[in-house]
C-alpha positions as CSV (number, residue, x, y, z in Angstrom):
1,M,0.0,0.0,0.0
2,S,1.3,3.4,-0.9
3,A,1.9,6.2,1.6
4,Q,-1.0,8.1,0.1
5,D,-3.3,5.1,0.5
6,R,-2.2,4.5,4.1
7,L,-3.0,8.2,4.8
8,T,-6.4,8.0,3.2
9,D,-7.3,4.8,5.0
10,G,-6.0,6.2,8.3
11,L,-8.0,9.5,8.0
12,Y,-11.2,7.6,7.4
13,G,-10.4,5.2,10.3
14,L,-9.8,8.3,12.5
15,G,-13.2,9.7,11.5
16,W,-15.1,6.5,12.4
17,S,-13.2,6.0,15.7
18,T,-13.1,9.7,16.9
19,V,-16.0,11.6,15.4
20,K,-18.6,9.1,16.5
21,K,-17.5,9.8,20.1
22,L,-18.0,13.6,19.9
23,P,-21.2,15.2,21.3
24,E,-23.5,15.9,18.4
25,P,-23.2,19.8,18.6
26,A,-19.4,19.4,18.5
27,A,-19.6,17.2,15.4
28,V,-21.9,19.6,13.7
29,R,-19.5,22.5,14.3
30,L,-16.5,20.4,13.2
31,G,-18.2,19.5,10.0
32,R,-19.1,23.1,9.2
33,T,-15.6,24.3,10.0
34,I,-14.0,21.7,7.6
35,A,-16.6,22.5,4.9
36,D,-15.9,26.2,5.1
37,L,-12.1,25.6,5.0
38,S,-12.5,23.3,2.0
39,W,-14.7,25.8,0.2
40,K,-12.3,28.7,0.7
41,Q,-9.4,26.6,-0.8
42,R,-11.5,26.1,-4.0
43,G,-10.0,22.8,-4.9
44,K,-10.9,20.7,-7.8
45,G,-14.0,19.1,-6.1
46,V,-15.4,22.5,-5.1
47,R,-14.9,23.9,-8.6
48,R,-16.6,20.9,-10.1
49,L,-19.5,21.1,-7.6
50,E,-20.0,24.8,-8.6
51,S,-19.8,23.8,-12.3
52,N,-22.5,21.2,-11.8
53,Y,-24.7,23.6,-9.9
54,A,-24.4,26.0,-12.9
55,R,-26.3,23.4,-15.0
56,V,-28.9,22.8,-12.3
57,V,-29.5,26.6,-11.7
58,P,-29.1,28.1,-15.2
59,G,-28.5,31.8,-15.2
60,A,-27.2,31.9,-11.6
61,S,-24.8,34.7,-11.0
62,P,-21.2,33.9,-9.8
63,E,-22.2,35.1,-6.4
64,R,-25.2,32.8,-6.3
65,L,-23.1,29.8,-7.4
66,A,-20.5,30.6,-4.7
67,E,-23.3,30.6,-2.1
68,L,-24.6,27.3,-3.5
69,S,-21.2,25.7,-3.4
70,R,-20.5,26.8,0.1
71,A,-23.9,25.4,1.2
72,G,-23.2,22.3,-0.8
73,M,-19.9,21.7,1.0
74,R,-21.6,22.2,4.4
75,S,-24.3,19.6,3.3
76,Y,-21.6,17.2,2.1
77,L,-19.7,17.5,5.4
78,R,-23.0,17.0,7.3
79,Y,-23.3,13.7,5.4
80,W,-19.8,12.7,6.5
81,M,-20.3,13.7,10.1
82,E,-23.6,11.8,10.3
83,S,-22.0,8.8,8.6
84,F,-19.1,8.6,11.0
85,R,-21.5,8.8,13.9
86,L,-24.3,6.5,12.6
87,P,-22.8,3.3,14.1
88,A,-23.1,4.9,17.5
89,W,-26.6,6.2,17.0
90,S,-29.4,4.6,19.0
91,K,-32.4,3.1,17.2
92,E,-34.4,6.0,18.5
93,R,-32.0,8.6,17.1
94,I,-32.1,6.9,13.7
95,R,-35.9,6.8,13.9
96,D,-36.2,10.4,14.7
97,G,-33.5,11.5,12.2
98,F,-35.5,10.8,9.1
99,D,-38.9,11.8,7.9
100,V,-40.2,10.4,4.5
101,K,-43.2,11.3,2.5
102,D,-45.3,8.7,0.6
103,L,-43.8,5.7,2.3
104,H,-46.8,3.7,1.2
105,Y,-45.3,3.1,-2.2
106,L,-42.6,1.1,-0.5
107,T,-44.6,-0.8,2.1
108,E,-47.4,-1.7,-0.4
109,G,-44.9,-2.8,-3.0
110,L,-43.2,-5.1,-0.5
111,A,-46.5,-6.4,0.8
112,A,-47.5,-7.4,-2.7
113,G,-44.4,-9.7,-2.7
114,K,-43.1,-8.3,-6.0
115,G,-39.8,-7.0,-4.7
116,V,-38.9,-3.3,-4.8
117,V,-35.9,-1.3,-6.3
118,L,-35.3,2.1,-4.6
119,A,-33.1,4.3,-6.9
120,L,-31.6,7.4,-5.4
121,P,-29.2,10.2,-6.5
122,H,-26.4,11.5,-4.4
123,L,-28.7,13.7,-2.3
124,A,-28.2,14.3,1.4
125,N,-27.4,11.0,3.3
126,W,-28.6,7.8,1.8
127,D,-26.8,5.8,4.5
128,L,-29.1,7.4,7.1
129,A,-32.1,6.6,5.0
130,G,-30.9,3.0,4.6
131,A,-30.3,2.7,8.4
132,W,-33.8,4.0,9.0
133,V,-35.2,1.3,6.7
134,T,-33.3,-1.5,8.4
135,T,-33.9,-0.3,12.0
136,T,-37.2,1.6,12.0
137,L,-39.0,-0.5,9.4
138,G,-37.1,-3.6,10.2
139,I,-36.6,-4.3,6.5
140,P,-33.2,-5.7,5.3
141,F,-32.0,-4.7,1.8
142,T,-29.2,-5.3,-0.6
143,T,-27.0,-2.7,-2.2
144,V,-23.9,-2.3,-4.3
145,A,-20.7,-0.5,-3.4
146,E,-18.0,1.0,-5.7
147,R,-14.7,-0.6,-5.1
148,L,-12.5,2.0,-3.6
149,K,-8.7,2.4,-3.3
150,P,-7.1,1.3,-1.1
151,E,-8.8,-2.0,-0.6
152,T,-8.7,-1.5,3.1
153,L,-10.9,1.6,2.7
154,Y,-13.4,-0.4,0.7
155,D,-13.4,-3.0,3.4
156,R,-14.2,-0.2,6.0
157,F,-17.2,1.0,4.0
158,V,-18.5,-2.5,3.6
159,A,-18.2,-3.3,7.3
160,Y,-19.8,0.1,8.1
161,R,-22.8,-0.5,5.9
162,E,-23.2,-4.1,6.9
163,G,-23.1,-2.9,10.5
164,L,-26.2,-0.8,9.7
165,G,-28.0,-3.9,8.4
166,M,-27.3,-3.8,4.7
167,E,-26.1,-6.6,2.4
168,V,-23.3,-5.0,0.3
169,L,-22.1,-6.4,-3.0
170,P,-19.1,-5.2,-4.9
171,H,-19.9,-3.2,-8.0
172,S,-17.2,-4.9,-10.0
173,G,-16.9,-8.7,-10.6
174,G,-20.1,-9.3,-12.7
175,S,-22.1,-11.3,-10.1
176,A,-23.9,-8.4,-8.4
177,F,-26.7,-8.2,-10.9
178,G,-27.6,-11.9,-10.6
179,T,-27.7,-11.6,-6.8
180,L,-29.8,-8.5,-6.9
181,A,-32.3,-10.2,-9.2
182,R,-32.5,-13.2,-6.9
183,R,-33.2,-10.9,-3.9
184,L,-36.0,-9.2,-5.8
185,R,-37.6,-12.4,-7.0
186,E,-37.7,-13.5,-3.4
187,G,-39.7,-10.3,-2.7
188,G,-36.8,-8.4,-1.2
189,L,-35.6,-4.8,-1.3
190,V,-32.7,-3.5,-3.4
191,C,-31.4,0.1,-3.0
192,L,-29.1,1.6,-5.6
193,V,-27.5,5.1,-6.0
194,A,-28.2,5.7,-9.6
195,D,-27.4,9.1,-10.9
196,R,-23.8,8.4,-12.0
197,D,-22.8,5.6,-14.4
198,L,-19.6,3.9,-13.3
199,S,-19.4,1.4,-16.2
200,A,-19.3,3.8,-19.2
201,S,-22.0,1.6,-20.7
202,G,-25.0,3.3,-19.1
203,V,-28.1,4.9,-20.7
204,E,-27.9,8.4,-22.1
205,V,-30.6,10.7,-20.6
206,D,-31.5,14.3,-20.9
207,F,-30.6,15.9,-17.5
208,F,-31.0,19.6,-16.9
209,G,-31.0,20.2,-20.7
210,D,-27.9,18.3,-21.6
211,T,-26.9,14.7,-22.0
212,A,-25.6,12.6,-19.1
213,R,-25.3,8.8,-18.7
214,M,-27.0,6.9,-15.9
215,P,-26.8,3.2,-15.0
216,A,-29.2,0.8,-16.7
217,G,-29.3,-1.6,-13.7
218,P,-32.5,-0.3,-11.9
219,A,-34.6,-0.4,-15.1
220,L,-33.2,-3.8,-16.1
221,L,-33.8,-5.3,-12.7
222,A,-37.4,-4.1,-12.7
223,Q,-38.0,-5.5,-16.2
224,Q,-36.4,-8.9,-15.5
225,T,-37.9,-9.5,-12.1
226,G,-41.2,-7.7,-12.1
227,A,-40.1,-5.6,-9.1
228,L,-41.5,-2.1,-8.5
229,L,-39.0,0.7,-9.4
230,L,-39.3,3.7,-7.1
231,P,-37.2,6.9,-7.3
232,V,-36.3,8.5,-4.0
233,T,-35.1,12.0,-3.3
234,L,-33.6,13.3,0.0
235,W,-32.9,16.7,1.4
236,Y,-31.9,18.6,4.5
237,D,-33.6,21.5,6.1
238,D,-32.6,23.7,9.1
239,S,-33.5,20.9,11.6
240,P,-31.5,17.8,12.6
241,V,-34.0,15.7,10.7
242,M,-33.4,14.7,7.1
243,R,-36.4,14.7,4.8
244,G,-37.3,12.4,1.9
245,R,-39.8,11.5,-0.7
246,I,-40.6,8.3,-2.4
247,H,-41.9,9.1,-5.9
248,P,-44.6,7.2,-7.8
249,P,-43.5,3.9,-9.5
250,V,-41.7,4.0,-12.8
251,E,-43.7,1.7,-15.0
252,V,-42.3,-0.7,-17.6
253,P,-43.5,0.4,-21.0
254,E,-45.7,-2.1,-22.9
255,P,-44.1,-1.8,-26.4
256,G,-40.5,-1.7,-27.4
257,T,-37.3,-3.7,-27.1
258,R,-35.5,-4.2,-23.9
259,A,-33.1,-1.4,-24.7
260,E,-35.9,1.0,-25.6
261,K,-37.8,0.2,-22.4
262,T,-34.6,0.7,-20.4
263,S,-34.1,4.1,-22.0
264,V,-37.6,5.3,-21.2
265,M,-37.4,4.1,-17.6
266,T,-34.0,5.5,-17.0
267,Q,-35.1,8.9,-18.4
268,A,-38.1,8.7,-16.0
269,L,-35.6,8.2,-13.1
270,A,-33.5,11.1,-14.3
271,D,-36.6,13.3,-14.4
272,A,-37.5,12.4,-10.8
273,F,-34.0,13.0,-9.7
274,A,-33.9,16.3,-11.4
275,T,-37.1,17.4,-9.5
276,G,-35.5,16.7,-6.2
277,I,-32.1,18.2,-7.1
278,A,-33.7,21.4,-8.5
279,D,-35.6,21.8,-5.2
280,H,-32.5,21.3,-3.1
281,P,-29.4,21.8,-5.3
282,E,-27.1,22.4,-2.3
283,D,-27.8,18.8,-1.0
284,W,-26.7,17.2,-4.3
285,H,-23.1,16.0,-3.5
286,M,-21.9,15.6,-7.1
287,L,-18.2,16.6,-6.9
288,Q,-17.3,14.6,-10.1
289,R,-17.9,15.1,-13.8
290,L,-21.3,13.9,-14.9
291,W,-22.4,15.3,-18.2
292,L,-20.9,13.9,-21.4
293,A,-19.7,17.3,-22.5
294,D,-17.7,17.5,-19.3
295,L,-16.4,13.9,-19.6
296,D,-15.2,14.3,-23.2
297,P,-12.5,16.9,-23.7
298,A,-13.5,17.1,-27.4
299,K,-16.9,18.4,-26.3
300,G,-15.5,21.3,-24.3
301,S,-14.9,20.0,-20.8
302,T,-13.5,22.3,-18.2
């Protein structure tokens, strides 16, 4: 392991071992302090966040974009402070830390025995939402994690999420899709973060007026298993409680090839994601390139 990898792994380990022991007000202050320092340094991630917000809020002035990126970094560090502390939260703290609208879409879908796919963008804290599902609702679920470098850091994330009651599969390796399909056919729940394609073979969608690529997995799973596909959006307000909404099901189109159906369904997910992101842009933690024009230097990336 390189020195950089050891440092990265050590910092995350320090976060999970130390931050979770802090009183909650102290953790909140620490997160805000780190966020503001990062924002002032205007590193690559902050600049990319601001660039992405410029697409979400067209016509925003430089001053408005700076305000958004500062709020975005505070939201992002709130996510991290919560995540470091989640393993130490009581069931009551998790229960009281999340409020979701239209939960009936999920509970009725599972009661029907069809299996349910929840698809989310990188909004607010999906780990908290997942912990709420496993502890407050008592519903286990399966998800997929991107393989991180170093491997020890990936192992930390897997252990962390498994400790919250999630079954975690590696994104790479090829066997994840089959396992997810089996869980759904058994009437289970699958949760996938689905606003950024990691395979370069995703589905092109119109997203805030330009072309992006999102993973085909949620739509393909729904088609192949008969599971209900539900978009979910999350956001923070000024309280300690995270808010969420489960959107109406994305239906499988009757006509068309599998690829055509997948395209229509993934666009429907993108539209639901865009609704939540437009309402709460500062809670969208997209510090990476997303749109094809930004991914391809020939198309004018910055």
